[in-house]
N, C-alpha and C positions, 0 to 999 in steps of 0.2 A: 656465500657459502655452501657447500655441498651437503645433503644429509639423505638419507632413504627411510623409508616408515613400510615395513615389513610384516608378513604373516597377518594383514587384516583383510576384513572382510568386506571387498570393493560392490557398494553400488553405483553405480555410474549407466545413467541414461542413455546419455551420448554416445558411448561405444557398447551400449547393450551388454552391460556389466549388471548381473543380476544376484550377487552377492558370491562371488570366486574371489577365492584366496589370490591375492597379487601382491607386488611390491611396487610402491609407487616412487619414482627420483625425483629430486627436488634441488636445482640449480642458479642461485642468483634470482631466485623469486619468483622459477616459474617453473612449471612439471618439465621433466625431460625423458627422453628415451635413450638413454648410455649406449654405446657401442660395449659389447661384453669386455672388450680390451680396457676399459674405459672404469669399469664397476668398483675396483678396489678403490680410486679416488673417495668414493661416498662411504669416509668411516665411521662417520657419525650416523648412527640408526636408531630408531625408534621402534622397538617389537611390539606390536600391538596385537597380539596373539588370539584368534578371537573374537577383537572387536570390529564394528560397524564404523568404515571408512567413506567420507560422502566428501564431494565439492563442499565449501563455504554455501549457506544458506542467503538466500536472495529472498526480501521481503518488497513486493511491487508495491504496495499502500498503507502508510503509517506516517498520522500526521507528528512531526516530529521537530520542526523546526517553523517559526511564523509568527506574525502577528497574533492571531488568534491561538496557537501554543502559548506565548507569553500570557496573554489576559487569561490564559487557564490556569498557570502559573499561580498569578496575581490573585486571583478570584478563590482561590481555595491550597492556601498555605498549608492546611493538616493535613495534605497528604505527605509532604514534606518532612512535617515534623513527626508524623506518626510514624513514615517508615525511617526515620534514622534513629528514632527512641527502640524500635524491632532489630537494628543490624548496627548496633554501638559495638558489638562484638566482629564485625568486620571491618574494622579500621586498617586503614593501608595507607602510605605513603603514595597516595593516588590524588588529583584535585577532582573534588566532588563524588568522591568514589559510595559514597551511602546516600545520595542523595536519589531518587528513582528519575527524574525529570528535569535537571539538569541536563544543559548537551551531553558532558562527562558521563555520567548516569547512565544517559542512553544508551551510548555507546558501551558503556561496560557491559551493562545487562545484557544486550546483542551479543556483546560477545560471549558472554559465557553460554548461551544456547550452541552458539555456534553458526552466527549469523554474522556475514562478511560484507555487505550490500542492503541499502536498506532506500528506497524511493519515498520522498517527501511529495503526496499528491495534488498541494493545493496550494500553488504559488502566485498570489496575486501580481500582476506586474510592479503597483503601488508600495509592496513590502518587500520585493525581490531581492534589494540589497543589503535589509536587513535579515531576509530569511537566509542569503548565502553566508554571512558572518556566523551567524549561528552554525549554517553547517559546516562551516570550515571548523569549529571548536571541538564536535563531533568528532571522538577519536574512534579507532579500534574497527568503523564499518566507512567503505565507501559509500559516498552519496550520489542521488541525483533529485532533479527535482521535475516537476510537469505544472507549465503554465496556465493561468485560467483564464478564458475566453469564454464570451457566450452573452455575458451582460453589460459588460461595457459600451461606452455609449457611443465611440468611434464606428467601432460594428455597426452595432443596429440601426446609426444615422447612415453609414457608407450601403449596408444592405436597403433603408426606405428609399435610397436615392438610386438605386440599381446601378451602382459602381462595377457590377458583374465580379464573376467568381476569379481573375487573373489577378484584381486590385485584392477581394479579400485574401488569396493566399500570400502575395504580399506581404498583408499584414499579419499573417499566422506568422510565416516565416519569421519576420521581424522580430516580434514579441520572442517567440520561442529564445531566438540567437540572444536579443536583448538583456532576457532573462537568466541567463546561461542556464535554461531547462533543457531536458531530454527530450520532451513532448507536449502532448498539448491535454487539457482538461476542461470540461465543460459542466457546469454546475446548475441544475436546474434552468433550462437554456429560458432567457427573457423573461423568468422567474422575479430577478431581482427591483427589476421598473412594476410589474407587477405587483406586488409586495408594497412600494412607495404609494400607488393607488388605494391600497383598503385591501388586494385581494387577498385570499386566503387557501385556495388550490389553483394551479395552474396545468392543465393538461396541453397537449401537444398542438391542437389546433386552435388554441387562444392563442388572440391577438395582443402581443404586447403594445401597452397603450403608448401615444405619438409616434411610433414606429412602422405601423402597419402589417409587422411579419409576424407569424407566428414560431411558436418555440417549436415546432417541426421545420419550418424554412430554418431555421440558424443551425439547428444539428445536422441537417443537410449539408446547408454550406461549407461547415466547418468542419463535417468529414469527408467532403468533396476536397475541400483545402489538405488535410491530414495526408490524405490518398496520392492526390495530383505533387506533394510536394515530397512524397516518398518518404517522412518519417516514418522513423522503422517503431516506432510503438503506436499500434490502433489510438484513436480517438477513443480519450478516456471517461466515461461518461456516468456522472452523477444525474441520475434520472428523475424526470419530477414527480411528486406526489410521494416523497420518500416518509414511508412511515402511515401512510393511511391506508386504510381495512379497502378491499379492493383495487390497491394499486398493480394488483399483478397484470389488470388492462394495461395499465400506464405502459411497464416492462414488455408487453408482447409488443405493442405498437409501436415501441422505440427500436426494437428490433428490426421491426420492418422499413423503419427509416434508414438503416442503413444500406438497404437495395444491395446486399451481395457483397457490399464491403467490408473491410474488418473494422471491427467495434472492440472496444473493452467496455462489459458496462460494471461497476464498481459496487462494492458491499451490497449484492442484491437481495441476501435476507432481508435488508428492510423495505423490499419491493416485493416478496412472495405473499403480500398478503389478499388473501380473499376475503370475504365478505359475510361468509354463510352462517348458518346458525343463528340462535336466539342472541348473541351477543354480538353479532356481525363481526365478527373476525376469525378466520378459519385460515389453514396453510393451503397455498396456492404453489406450494413445491414442485409437485407433478407436472402440474402445463409449464412452469418456467423450465423444468429440467428437460422437461420433452422437447422446448424450443430451441435452448441450449445445441440438446444433442444433435436437432435436424437439419442445425444453422451452423456451416461449418467457418464461415466468416466471427462467429460471434464464441468469444471468452468472457469469464467471468470470475472477480472475487466474490467471495462471502460476506465478512463483515459478521464473524459469529459472535452472537450474545453469550456471555458467562456469566456466572451468577455472582458479583462483587461490584462494591462502590466504584464509580469511572466518573469521567466525566464527556458530555459529548460535545464537539466540537465541528463545527462546519460554517463553508462560507454561503450555504444555504439558508441566508437568512430569513426565506417566509418560514422555511422549517421550523427553525430554531424559534423563531418568534412564537410560533402556534404551540411548543413545546414547554414554554416558558413555567407554567403553571407546574408542573410535574417537577421541577425542581427540588432536587433533595440532596441536602439544605435547601433552604428556600435563598436562593442568590442566586444573581445571571447576569450576563451580560450580551448586548445587540447592538452591534456599529455597522452603521452603512456612512461612509463615505467616499467620495469622488470615486466612483467601479471599484471598492473596497470595501469588506465587512465581514459580518459572518455573528456567529454567534457563541455563546458557553453555555451551558447548563449542567451543573453537577447532577447525576443522578444514580442511583442503585436499583440492581437488575435483582429482583427475590426468586427464589425457589417457587413459593406458594401463592405468589403471584399469577394470573390467568395469565397475560398479557405478556408479561416477561416471559413463562413458561414455554407457550407458544414458540413466541420468535427464537427461543434455543432450540425447539423441536424442527424450528423450518430452518435454519442456518444448515444443522445437520444433515436433514435430508437433502438440500441443494447437494453437499457433497458426495452425500453417497447416494445419489438419482442421474447426476452428469457423469455417464457412462466412460468418460476418457479422461482422466487425470491430467493431461496437458492442458485441458479445457477450463480447468478449476483452480484459482489460487488460493492459497491460504493465508487469510487474513483475519483480524478481527478489528478490521478498519480502527486499528487505534487511535486514542483510546474509546471511540465512540462506543463499541460492543463489549469491550473490553480492553484493559491494558496490555501491550504483547508478551508481556512477562508471563501471562496467562495459556500463551503457545505450549508449551507442555503438557499439560492437561486436555486441551483439544487434540494433540497428536493420538494423546490415550483412548479418547472417545473415539475417534475416527478408526483407529487400529486393535479395541480389545472390544467383542460386543457384549461379554459379562460384564464388563465396566459400564457399558454404557448402559444396558438394560438396568443395574443395579442403579443409576443418576436418574433414569428415568422414573424408576420407581420411588423418588424425593418430591418430584417436582407438582405443581398444581395436579391432580390428576384429572379435573375437567377438562385442561388443555387437549388429554391424548387423545380425547374422543374426535377431536377438529383436526388431528396431524396423521402423519404416516409411520413415525419413525420405529415404532414396538415391532411393525410388522418386515422391515428391512434389516437382512444378516449380514450383507455384506461389508468388509472390514478392509482396511487399507493396509496396504504390504509395505515394508520398507524401501522396495524399488517406487511404488506409489507417491511416497513421500519424497524421493531423490527428486521425481518427475514433478509434482507439486512445487515442491521449495528451490529447486537448484536448477534445472536443464529445461522446464518451460519459462521459467522467468525472466532467465538469461535470453531465451527464443522472443518472446513478447517485447522484451527491452532492447533487442537488436545489438547486445554486449555477448561476443561472440569470445572474447578472453577469458568466459569465468562461468559458472554454474557445469564444470565441467573438470573431468580431472583428466584430461588428452595432454598430449606434451606439446609445449605452446601454451599454451592456459596460466594465466598466474596462478601461484600457488596459493588458494584460498580452500583451507582442508578443514574437514571438520572431524573429529573422530570419538567415535559414542562406546560406552561399555555397557552391553546388552545384559549382563548380570544382575539386573535391578529393573523395576517395573519402567513402562515405556516413560510415564512423564519425568518420572527420575534421572532416569536415561538421558531424555531431551531437555533436563532444565539446565545440566552440567555437565557440556563437554567433556572428555577425557582429554583432550589436544585441540587446540584450535589453533591454525597458522594462517595468517595474514599476510599474502606476500614473499610467503616464505619465511616468512618469522614466527616464531613460537609466542603466542601471546595468553595464549590459553591451559594452565594444566591443574587437572582433578578441578573442573568447575570453579578456577580462580584465578583471574586476572596477572598476570605477571610484570605487567608493563604498560605504562600510556603508550599508546603509536598513534600519529597524526595519519590522517587518510585524507581521500581527493573525492573530488566532487565532480562528476561524469555528466558533460552536456554536448547538445548536439549543435550542427554549426550547416545551415542549409541555406542556399542561394537564393537571394529573390532580390527584384528590380529595385534599386536602392532612392526612386522618385518618391517612393510611399516615404521616407523618412521625413523629408519636405512635409508632407501632409499628416505627419503625426504631429510633428512639430508645432505646425500653425493649433491644429486642434488644441493641444495640449497650452497654449499660450493666451487660446482665444475662452476657454470654460474652466482651466485649472489653477489652483492653488500654487500648484511646484511646474516646472519645466519639465522639457523631455526627458532631460538626463536625470531627472529624480527617478525615473522609472528604468534606469539602465543599471545595469551592474558591470561595474569600472574595476577591471581586473587589478590594477596599479593598488587596491586597498588590502589585497592577498598576499597569501604566501608566494614565492613563486612556485609555478606548476602546481598549483591548487585543482587548477580545471584540466581535466583529461576530455579530449573531445572525439566523440565517438560518432 
């Protein structure tokens, strides 16, 4: 199919196009630059005069599938029922349309906002097959995953016995390949083993019981492996001591462990905490942003808190166990089985709560204090800080100073004394938003075929009507095209579209397979094949290899 999008105001940082009026041509699902003599062939035309045209948005960190997500669904059925009650008028002939947290509902909600690619950032090898079966069922958006290492016994034992960096590299490559992931994630390195022994906090230089290695050792080894294997996405790090006042020191030390290598720090709002003042809790955003600004190798996503009920979902079992008493309503799940587990805690962030207000302030401060928008990524750590459906309001907070000041007046006023947001005048432009949600996510994931409107890229295109408030504009895209197919019009999904999952393919020494097999046969109830994703169970061409 051939069509053109005409008269739109285009924002594409990859081509340094900042609001210029221009036309976009699409042929067979890709953006093209046709010869003048062929322009007449593009008879189908979308006249979007005055509207905002961007590439499809990309979310690099959102928990949308897997064991913990499904446990969250089971724990809180009221989330579904309440959502359905509110949306009975939106019935459509689409599977799962009225549900927020089903696979189908996830895809529809993202598409309505103009998102076309989303990364599930925490796939445990033991759960990888189930997770990918679920990812396949999510329509409208392409997906990718990050494989979790850092608390698994094979890695810890290999380091304990000093198997060497090359051996670890092969294990990392084998894991990323066998789980059909795009990159590598480490969560509270060594912390799960520490938790099993009764520990409550775990610092970078604390020793993992029984293995004689520190959290810093694990981080360094995995980061070296990521770089030496030339995995396109930097090591994706969930730091130690999440949510603990004073943890700003932990994240600053974590940056040092990178030793100049690329490293991406996830949901850093939860690490921007200093411990000043009578309540022992204050903003550390200035120090954190300063470190990000000074270290070219470091990127971050924020994990912004928004004021609404949600669930916290994490494989950081130590942190989730510590937070269980804050559950609202009073129910929770903690599990840890065979190198895999996590916790689910229902929680409501409240405007008049001192801690919650300060968390909200700190996240916005980080967004606005990191100078280069290509280094800070737009996330709520869905659903931990807020559901991803909160993104439109967050866009407005960053782009509309008056709206931001209005919202500051509604929160706990004591929290403002321990923060800096009221004094920050900066606002984000549409070009900044395009960088944060399009060009930079594609770049950091190594995906050259999206996040851009360059000829040759896939035709993932989002179009917005600026004749309304910013949050409304981003909540309901005027048009969304996925691979050149019109899937959203006037903020409503037109059709169910199956999409694909992106994975890496990394070379490694095959002898590692036998080592892993011997280990799993000796210590696990499941054999090695249960930790692998078999393509034969998926539709043809479900996986794209980057």
